C-alpha positions, 0 to 999 in steps of 0.5 A: 534520540539517535539516528534519523530526523524526528518527524512530526509526532502527533497524539499518543505516538508523541507521548509514547516516544517521550516515554521511550526516552532518548534511545530512539531511532526514527525511520521511514516505514519504507526504508531498510529498517521500516521495511522489515517491520512493515513486512513482519506486521503485514504478512499476517494481514489477509485484507484485500486478498480474497476480493483481489483474487476474485476480481483478477480471476474475472479478467484474462491476461498478464498481471502488473502489480504496482507498489508490490512492497514485500509481496503481501499481494504478490504471492496470492496473485501467483497462486492464480497461476498468472504471469505477474510483473511486480514493480516496486521502488524500495530496494529493501522491500524488493529484497524481502519479496525476492527472499520469499519468491526464493522459497517458492516452487521453481515453476511458480517463481518463474512466472514472476518478474520483479522490477525496481521502479517508480509506479508513476513512471513505469514504462514496460513493453506490451500491455496487461489484462490486469493492473493492480495497485493495492493497500491504498497505495495511491495515498502515497502520491501527490496530484502530479504523480497520480496524473502520470500514474493513470496515464501510464496505466492506460498505456499498459492496459489491454483493450479490455483490461482492468485496473484494480485500484485500492482506495480508502474513502472517509466515512462522512460522519467522521469528519465532524468528530474530534481527533481520533487517536488510537493504538493497538498491539499486534504480533508479527509473523516472526512472533515479535510484538509491536505497537502501532499508533494512528492519529487523524485530526478532521480537516487535515489532509493526512493521517499519521501512523507510527509503529515500533517493536515492544521488546528491543532489549538494550537496543535503540527502539526503531520508531517507523512512521508514515503519513498517507494522504486522505484523498477524496475518492470523487477527486480520484475518479475525476483524475481517472476520467481525465486520463481516459479511464472510467470506473466500472464498479466498486468492490468493498474490502473487509477490514481496513482503517477505522473511520474509512471504507475501503474498496477496489475501484474497477477501472477500465478504459473509457471509449474516448479520451476525455 
């Protein structure tokens, strides 16, 4: 194996890496190499977009998108003709987003402000009608970071504003089943072919994801991994309440992970801080 520290590999991904041989590079799914692969594989994913667009239209005001990534949701938000501020931590993701924005009509691009920063520590002037955290990105944060995030969200919401928070809730019956260990092949927006592996052992608090290109020629194979947390939605709702926020609705999202029900939580200010 070459560059990168080998992560914990589970199930089919471990077997696949062994078959790939010694010429493998490990990357985080959000570093420079991983970001390009993530963007290529996610660009054709339309999940959340229809539901998000409908929900954003229902509330006026500026839009703040947290963990914007390479713009899978950012560009649809701009098509709603709203002013959008996109916050993203990864410089590689920002570069991909800005490249896409550079191809938009000037009038559309002028409504977007891209900022580099940690979504759990965001500090911006003014407030927003809508704050968006999509793609179940809340699963990337631990309890302390979630508490900071919800505090910052409340500070940045208009009085009648809404947080649209994407969550993945485990289907209860799956918790009693054996580990699920699957893979799927997909074609990215560039035409490149990829294989993505999913592994989860019931009872564990994280799922394992790994993706790599299938056609690399003589180059080392980049294997990009992530271990998003599995967070009980009831716990998220409790943490929101502690931050003075209340869940006003749940809006199902089509597609998503096997064994998980995905939806947007519609979150608004509580009348009084808990």
